[in-house]
N, C-alpha and C positions, 0 to 999 in steps of 0.2 A: 432197685429198676432191672438189673440184669438178672436177678433170680428168678423174677418172672417172665423172662422172655420167652416166647413161644418157640418150640422146637419146629424146625421143618422136616419134611419128609427125608432130606439127605443126610440129617442127623441121626436119624433112627438106625438103632444096631440091625444087624442083618438077620438074627435070629430070632429078634421080636415078633410077637403076634399082631396079626393087624387088629387096629383099633376099629372099634364099632363106628357108624356113620351116626351122627345125631338125627333126631327126628327132623322130618322137613317143618315143621309146625314150631319149632326152636329157632329157626334160622331169621334173620331180619330181612325185611324187604330189599336193600340193596342188594345183601348176599345172594337172596333167590334171582335177582335180575342178572348179576354176574354169573351165576351158574347156567341160567338160561341161556345168555350170549356166548358163552364159552363152550358150552356142550349143548348144541342143538340135537334136536331129536333124529334117530336113526345114523347116529356118526360115531363111528370107531375111534377110539383116541389111540395113536401109534406112540412109540416108545419117544421119538424126536420131538412130537408136539409137547407131551407131558413135560420132558427136559426143560423146553422153552417156558411153559407156562411156570413152573419152579422157579425157573430163574427170574422172570418176570416179577413173580410173587415175593420172592426173597429181596430183589431190589426195592419193591414198593415198601415193604415192611422197614428195611433199613432206612428208607428216607422219612417214613413217618415215625422210626424213634429218634433220627435226628432232630424231625422237627420238635417232637414231645420234649426232648431234652432242652431245646432251645426255649420253649414255651416255659419248661421248669427253672429256668435261669433267669429268666425276665420276670416270673413269679416272685421269685427270692428277691429280685431287684427292688420291685416295689412292695414288698412286705417290708425291707429295710428302709427304703424311703417313707413308707406309711408308720413304721416304728419311730424313725426319728422325729416324724413330725407330730405323732402321738405324745413323744416324751416332751418336746416343747410345749405343746398344748397343755400337758398333765403339770408341768413345771409352772406354767402361767397361773392355771387354777390353784395351784398350792400358793402361790405367791398372793394370789386375791384372797385366799382364805386366811391366809396369815394377817393380812392386812384387815379382813372383818373381824377377825378375834382380836386384834390389837384396837380396833375401834370399840368393839363390845367391852374389851377391859378399861380401857380409858373413858368409856362411858359408866360403868359400873364405881368406878375409883372418884369421880368425881359428883356422884350422886347427891352428895351432902352440899355441893355448890348451888348457887341460885340457878333457877330454870334457864334464865337469859344467857348466863354465861356458858352453861352445857350447849345451849343451841347455837351459840356462836362459834364453838369448838367443833361441833358436828358440820356446821356450814363450811367453816374452813376446810374440814377433810373430804367433803364430797365431791368437790370438783376432781381431786387428784383421783379418787376412787372411780368415778365415771369416767376420766380419760383412762385408766388402766383396763376397766371393762371393756370399753370400745376398742382400744388395743388388742387386747385377746380376742375380742369377736372379728376383728380384722384378720388378726393371724390364722384364725381357725377357716375364716371363709377363703383366705388365700390358698391354704392347706388342699382344702376342699376342692377348690377349683382346680388347683393345679392336678391333683390326684384324677380329676376327672378328666380332664385334657390329655395327661398322661395316659391313661386308660384306653380314651378313644383314638389318640395318636397312635398308641400302640396297635389297636384293631387295624387301623389303616395301613401301618407298615407290614403287618402279618399278611393283609389282603394283597399289598403290592407284591410281598414274597412269593405268594401262592400263584398270582398271574403272571410273574417273569419265571415261574418253573416250567419249562418246556415240556417234560414230561407229562403234565397234567393237561397239556393240551390235545386232547384225544377226542374223538367224536363221542365216546361214552361220558366224558366229562364235561362238555361245553356247557350244560346247565350248570353244573357246580361253579364253572368259571363266572357265567353271569349272575348267579347268586353273591358271589363273592365281590364281583364290582358294583352290584346294587348296594350290598351293605357297606362298603366302602366310600361309596358316593352319601349314602346316609349319614354315615359317620363323620364325613368331610362337612355337611351341612349342619351336623350338631357341634362339632367344633366352631366352625364359623361363627355360629350363633351364640356361643359361649364368648368366644374372642370379641365380638360385637358388643355384647353386654359387658364385658371387661372394659373395653375400650371407652364406652359411654359413662359407666357408674365408676370407675376406678382408673382414669388416664395414668397415675402414677405407677400402675403395674407394667412397665413399657417393656422390661426384660421377660416377663412371663409370656406378653403378647409375642415379642419378636423370636423366642425361642420357638414357640409354638408355630408361628408362621413359618420358621425355616424348616421344620420338621415336614408341615403340610407341604411346602413348595416342592420338596424333594420328592415325595409322594407324587405330587401333580406331575411332576416332569417324568414321572414313569408311567402314570395313568393315562394321561392325555395320548402321547405317543402310541401306546399299545392299544388304545381304543380306537384310535386313527386307521391304524394298521388292520387291525379286524375289522373295519368298517370298509376299508378300501378291498380287501380280500374278499368281502361279502359282495359288494359291488361286482367284481370281476365274475363272480359265481352266478350272478343273476344274469350276466351279460350285458353291463353298463359299461362304456355307451354303445347306444346301438348303431348299427352301419348307417353311415351317411346314404347309402343309396337308396335308404328307405324314407328319406324326408319327404314329406307330402308336399303335394303341390298346394295352389291357391284355393283349389275347389274342394267341395265339403265331403267329396268321397276319398280324395286324397288325405286329408286330415283324418279320416276315419282308419284307413289304412295305416298311418302313421301311429295312432292312439293303440291299435291290435298289436302293432310290433313294439309297443312300449315297455321296456323290462319292468318297471316301476308298475304296470298296469297287469302284467301277466305273473305277478307274483301271487302263490295262494298258499293256503296251510301253514305247515311248518316252517317253510321260506321266508314268509311274509310276516310270520311272528319273529322269526329272528332277527330279519332285517329292521323291525320296529323296534325291538329291545336294545339294537347298536345304536340306531339313531336317536333313540330317549336319552340312553347313556352319554352320548355325544352333548346332547342338549343340556342335560342335567351338569356335566362339567363344565360345559360354557357358563352357564347360569351361575354356577357356584365361583367360578374366576371373575365373573362379573361384579356380583356381590362383595370378594374379597378385595377387587382393584378399587371399587366405590367406597369401602371403608377403609382404605388405606389412604386415599385421595380426599378423604372428610376433613374439613378444615383447613385445605390448601387453597387450590384453585378450581372453582365450581364450574370454569369454562373449559375445563380439561375434558376432552372427548374421550370416552372409553368405549366408543363403540368398535366393534368388530364384527366380519361377515358371519353369517351363521355356518358354523363348521360344517355341518352334513350338507348343507348346500352347495357350499365352496367344494366338497369333495365330488360333488356331481357335476359341477361346472368343469372343473379343471381337467378330467378326461376327455369330456365333450370338446373342448377348446383343442386339445393336443389332436385328437381324431381330425379335427378340421385343419388344424395348420398346414398340413400337407397340401390341402386345395389351395389355401391362402397363397401360397408361395408360388403357384402357378398362375395366380390373378392379380400380380402387382400393378398390370398394366390394365385391368379390367376389374377395379375395385367395386363397382355395382355388384360384382356376384360376391364379393366378401359380405357385403351389408345384406344381401337377399338371404345368404346361407345362415347369417347369425340371427336374422329375423325370423326365419322358419324355424330355427331350433330353440328360439325362445316362445314363439306362438303354439308350437306343437305340443310342448310338454309342460307348458304353465299349470295346465287343469289339474293333470294327474300328481304334480308336485304338491299342489296346494290341497289336493284332496286327502292324500297319504300323509303329508306331514305336518300340517298344520294343528291337526289336532294333537299329535306329539310334542309339538313346541308348546302348544297351551298346557299339556298335561306336565311338561316340565316346568312350567310357571317363568318361562324366558319370556319376560314382557318386553314390550316394544318391537317385535320382530314379526314380520309378515314373510310367510313362503314365497308368496308371489312377487313380493316386494325384491325379496333377496334373490330371486332366479333372476328376475329381470335386472337387477343391478349387477349380479355376477356374470350375465353373460353381456351385458355392455361394457363392464370393466374390463373382461378379458380382450375384447374388441379393441378398447382405447389401448390396450396395453400394447396389442400388436401394431395398430397404427402408430403409436409412438416408438416403438423398437425398430419397425421395418419399413412401412410405408412412408412416413413423413421424411425419415432421414434420406431415404432414396429420392424423394419429390426435391428437397433443399438441395442435395448434391446435383441434380440436374440443372436446377437454376444457377448454381455457382460455375457449371461447365458450359451451359449455354450463353455464350458471347456475342453471337451474331444476330444481328437484327432478325433475320427470317427463322431462327430457330428459338429465340426467347420467348416470343410470343406463346408459342407451343406449350412450354414448360408452364407459363401463367397460366394458359387455359387449362391445362392438366390439374394445376392447384385448384383453381376456383369449381372445377367440376368435381374435385375430391371434397370440398368444402359443400357443395350442393347437396352431394350425395348423404354427407354426416348430418346435414339438416334436416334432409326429408326422412333420414332414418331416426334421428332424434324426435320427429313430429309422428311417425309410426308408432315408436315405442311409449311415446305419450298417451297416445291413443289407444293402445294396448293395455297399459296401466290404468287408465280410467276404465277401460271394459272391465278389467280385472276388479274394479271396486277399490284401489287404491285412491286416497284422497290426494286431491291436488295439494303439494306443500311446496312451500317457498323456502324450506330449509335446505341451508347452502350444503351440505353432507348428502341428502337425498338427491338434490339435483345436479350433483357433481357425479354420483354412482349411476345415474340414469340418462346422462350425456355422453353422447362420443366427443364432444366438444371440449371435453373436459381435457383433452391432451394440451389445452392452450393454456390452462391454469398452471400446468407443471412448467410448461416452455412458455413464458411471455414473450419470448423473441421471435417464436413461429408466429404469435399473435399479429406481432408488428410487420412480421413479412407479408400476413395475409392482407393486413390493413394496406400495405403499400401497394400491393398487387390490385386489391379491390379499388383503391383510388385511381390508380393509373387506366384501370379498365371503364372507371365511369367517367372520367375527365375525358378520355378517347371517345368516348360516344357523346359528352355534352358539347364537346368543341363544335361539330358541326352543326348542332340543334341550335347554339346559339348564334352561330352564323346565318342562319337562314333567316330572312326577313319575313318570312310568312308565320313565324313563331312569335313574332312582336306584335301579333294583332289579335283583336278579341273575336274575330269571327273567321277562324279558319275553317274549312270545311273537314269533316271527319276527325277533327282533334279531340282528344280526352283532356278534360278541363279536371283539375283537381277541385274536390268540394269546398265551396267558397268563393271561389275564382271570380264568379258572377258579381259578387256583393263589391268586391274591389275593383271590379273593371281591369281584372289582371289579365296580359297575354298569356299564350300558350306557353311560352319560355318559362314563367313562373311555375307552373304545372309540372313541367318537365323535370325542374331542378327539385320539387316536392315529392315528386315519385321518387326518384334516386333516393332522397335523402331518407325516405320511409323505407325504402327497400333496404338500405344500410340498416336501420333502425330493427327491422324485422328479421333480418340475417343475425344480428346479435342476440336476439332475444333467448336463444337456446343456450349462450355460453353461460355456464352456472355461476362465474363469479360476477357478482354486480361492478364490483371496481374495473375489471376486465371489459364488461360491457360499455362503462363510460369511457373506458380508454380507447377504444374502438369507435365508438360514437365520435370523439375527439378527434382521431387521427385519420378519420374517413368523411363523416359528416359536417364537422366544422370545416375543412378545406374547400368542399362542394358550396358551401353558402358563402364563403370567401371568393371564390372564384366568380360566382354568379353576381356578389357585390362589386368587384371589380370591374366586371362586364356593365353594369348599369352604371358606373361612375365613369367609365370612357362613354359612353353613348351621353350621358348628360354633358359632360366637358365638350364633346366634340359639338353638340348642340349651342352650349354656350359659347365656344369659340369662333363659331360662323358667324353670328348674327346678334351675340350678346342677349339671347332670348327676346328679341324684339318681333322675331318671326313668328307667326302661329305654328308653322312645321316644327320648328325647334321647339316651342314651350310644349307640343303634343308630345314629341318624344321624350321631353323629361316628365311629362305627367305619367307616360307608360310607364317610366323607370319606377317613378314613385308608387304607382299604384303596384308596381312587380314586390317592390320593397316591403310596402304595408302589407299586402298578401302573405308574404312570407314569414314576415315577422308575426302576423299574427296566429297564422297556423304554428309557428313553434312556439310560441308564449301558451297556446291551447294544447300542446303536447307535452309543455312541461308540467302541466298539472297533472298528467297521468303517474300512475304509480311507479313506473319503470324509471322514468326522469327523476321522480322524487327519491329512489333508493338510489339511483347511481350519484344524485347530488350528495347525499348522506355517506354514501361510501368513499366518496372524494374526500369528505370532511374528516371521515374516521381515518383515512388512511393517512392524511395530512397531519394527525394527532389533534384537530380542534375539538373542543368541548362543547357538548350540546348544552343549551339552555333549557329550562324547563318547558319553555313554550315550542322547543322542536319536536319533544316527543308526542305533541297531538297536531302541530302543524306541519311539520316535516320541515321547518325552515332553521336554520342555524344563525345564532346571534352574529351580527358582523359578517355576513355573507350572502350573497346572492342564491346560492345554494341549486345552482343549474348547471348541467354539462355545456348547453349553448347560450348562456346567458351573455358572454362576450359577444358572441354574432348577432344576438338579438340586440343589443345595446348598438353595436355599428350600424345596422340596418334603421334602427330609429333616428340616430343621428344623422344618418346620410338623408333620409327621409325630411327631418326638420331643416335640413341645410338649404335642401332644394326647393321646399315649400318656402322658405324665407327668400330664396333669391326670385322665384315667381312672384311672390306679393311685391317685393322691393321693385321688380320692373313695371309692374301694373302702377303702382305708388308713384314712381319716376314718370311714368306717361301722364297720369292724373294732374300730377305737379306741373307739369308741363303745358297743360291744356288748360288750368285754372292759374296761370301766372298773371295774367293781364287782368284777370278779376280779383285777385287780392292786389294788385298793385293800384287799381282804381278805387280811390277812396272817396271820390267825389258822390258815388251814385249811394253812398250812405247818408249824404245830406240833401238827397233830391227828393222829390215827391216820385209816387210810381206811375209810369205810364199807363193811363187807361187801358184797359183791356190786355194786359200784360203784367202779370204777377209775379214771375219768374226772371232774374236776369238772362240775358241772352248768350252770353259768354260762359255763364255756368251750366246751362243746359247743354252746350257742346261737349262740356267735360264730363257731364254725367252720362251723355250718351257713349262717349267712350270708355266709361268705366262700366255702363252696364254690357257692352259689348265683350269687354276682356272676362267679366264676370259669367257671363253666358257660356263663354268657350270653355272657362275654367268648370263649371258646373257640369258641362258635357263631359270632359274628358277624364276628372278626377274622380275617385271614388268619395263616397258623400261625407267620410269621417274627415278626410284631408281637407275636404273644400269647405267643410265648417270652420277648421284652422285657419284656411285661406281668408274666408270673408270677415272674420272676426279680427284677423290682422289687419286686413285693408280698413275696417271700420275704425279700429283703433289709431291706425297712421293718418286716415283722413281726418280723424278728431283733434289730433296733435297739429296736424297741418293747418287746420283752419282755424284753430285756436292760436297757435302761435302766428301765424300770417296775418290774421285780421284783428282778433279780440285784444292781442297784447301788444299793438303797434300804435296805440295812442291815437286810433282813428276814431273821430267824432261822429256819434250815431244820433241823426235827429230822428223824429217820430216815424216820416216816412222810410227812412234808411232802416228803423228797427222792423218795421212791417217787411220792407224788401228782403232783409236778412232771413226774418222767420219763413217767409214763403220758400226761399232757397233751400233753407234747412228741410222744410216740409217734403220737398221734392226728392231731396238728399235720402230722407228717411224712407220714402216711398220705394227707391232702388231696393234697399234693403228689407222691404217689408215681406219680399216674397221666401224670406229663410228665416223670420221670427215674427213675433206678436208686438213685440213694442221695441222698434228698431233704436229710439232716440236714449234706450238704457246704453247702447253700446258706442253712443258718443256723448258720455256723461260730462266732460269740460264744455263742449259747444252748447249742450242743452242746458247746462246751470248757468253758462256766460248769456245765452239768450233770454233766460228765466229773470236774472238781472236786468237786462235792458228793457224787460217790458214791465218794470215795478213802477209805480207812481213816486214823483219825486220825493215826498213827505216820509215814505216808507224807506226810499234809498238812501234818504241822509241819515236815518238811523244806523246804518252799518257804521260809521264814522264815529258814531257814539257808543254803541252797545259791542261791536267788534265779532267776536268769538261766537258769542250766545244768540247773535242776531243770526249768523249765518247757520247755526244749528237749528233754530226755530224756522227757518225759511227753506231747509234742506240742501244748503250748499255744501257738499261734502268733498267735492274732487279738485277744490282749487284752495289756495292759501288766502290769507286776508288780504295781502299785499297786493294780489291778483285780483281779487273781489274789489277792492278800493279802486284800483287801476282802470277796472272797466266800470265803475261807479262815475269816475269823474270825465269818461269819455261820454256820458249819455248828456244829450243837451234836451232841456225843455224849453221850447220855442213854439 
């Protein structure tokens, strides 16, 4: 190599004659380009310039000679490795050839033996031979794969060496650098394809894959930072980030001005081509890294997230965020300006980012990435980071320092104002994402990247503090509203009732509570974590419901303590409380069918480690669990309602019992004839008038669902009272008494006929007792003979045989 080294002009003897210049047609295009750029027309070459040129060419030739020597050494090493592998493969083939010769000789030596014996011997030898052939093929495949990987990785390492050579980074060689980078990326993709194939088809070749991965990782550790550094330098050269003073206003003309000053839109020609090449190289490197990570994690944990922000978009967002930081620091007490600036930055440049960069992302085969989505999430993430590092710690410290009663509410109001701004900002961002064509997704990672409330995902203690402040604020508003008597009526002028309140005859107070709970649920919808949404509802919504339930319980207990619910006004207050509880309960049950509550319930089960049954996948219900965030509160409301419905029912039953006490005790009128013109017992009419009056007031004051429960409970209690008080007391019934008793029961049924078509069905024991009394003597006597079969035949199902026989013995036929 040294003998062929070209002499430089400095090595020529002084007395040598000048050499003739070669013809211009014999020069290569790069040489012609170099000469044109070095010796422009009408330029006189002085001595100092020629000396510098000679020195530069000498240095460049020395570097090329050194690089050629390095390549020669690599070639020698590769040839030695190939020769060694070839010798091993040749030895293996010779070994197989010898075995085939041995097999041939054995076949000829035993030609005189029987065909069956020869075939048996050949069959015994064939498995070993096949195994050896397979081994040789595997060795050959391994050697070829190793050589191919070594060649490709060598190319990659050469490219990395060239990229790191700072002397090549001149304007005249930038295109050469890009070609080297593209070739390196193509080689990296080829290596990864081979490694993926080896991992899939030959998992035992772990060392080969590990060695290749190690060399590739070292190359990537140089290529990626260098590519990012070049990309950053290019962004600076195009004027990114743009001055914040050019940010648009909300009108259309202002947005057009911002678009005109956008460096991404202003690029043209060679500069735009250069930028696109750099961005495409970054995308290709990221796709390669994603593929390698996916291959390396294959077979381990499929739930492991390998998502990374788009590097090219991230490098656009970071300088813009740094430029905004100066303004953010002045707006700690004016957070609305911070949100406005971030939103304007996001909105004004999203179209140019998508229009220029999305085709390049698609060309790089970087699947699963949207430039619009990445731009929005990058801007929101930068805002969330600033909030978590600067704003929230400042607000928390203020709350810790504010101990006086006068100052502390100011800190709480500032906190709530900040949360209001975050919620409003998230809604505007979601609307912008929807207008940009990004599909609505419930994926946790996407929700977290597009929500400023994601700060609470990393700091649950701040969520608890927010919940505490939110609850105190609502309870402070709720207290005077619950103490206002006008809110406990259904006819308050100007009041806003919650939908469904008229059905349950619920007062305004119930609608007020529902509005507060609804606002809590709406405020937590933007929290990305479903589990944290559930936690927020439990910390704020549940105590509001419990406070309202305590208020209802206090009102009912006060009414009961004054008159034991004997007064109509006391009963009216209880009915109002029951209506409020039922209205609240029904709305909460309806909400629990909403998808947000189903998700929160499932998230709670998942967090507590419960195992889902098969039905939970389709129904959203976990075995052994009510699976609801507010199920405990719903259960308490239901228990409260049932308890006070039973108390009102018992009050009416006690009053009715007192009214018919004389009627029950008078056993003689069952043995007397009916008075002419009077078919109903007078004392029983008085009791029925009391019952009808009470039930009318209950029907007027209670909601229809709870009133159904009341009158059915009353019917059951009256049935039990009359059956035990008259039919089970050995009272003798003559024919006139049976007729009187039947007339009385018809009037009783008439009272309940307003609410059902067949009221006697709700008095089963009295109706069957009367049926027995009306039977003829010979038919009734068969009861004592046939027993249970007779009762089934005559439809007696709600009393025992002993009770039926007791009634039959009390029937007197005279």
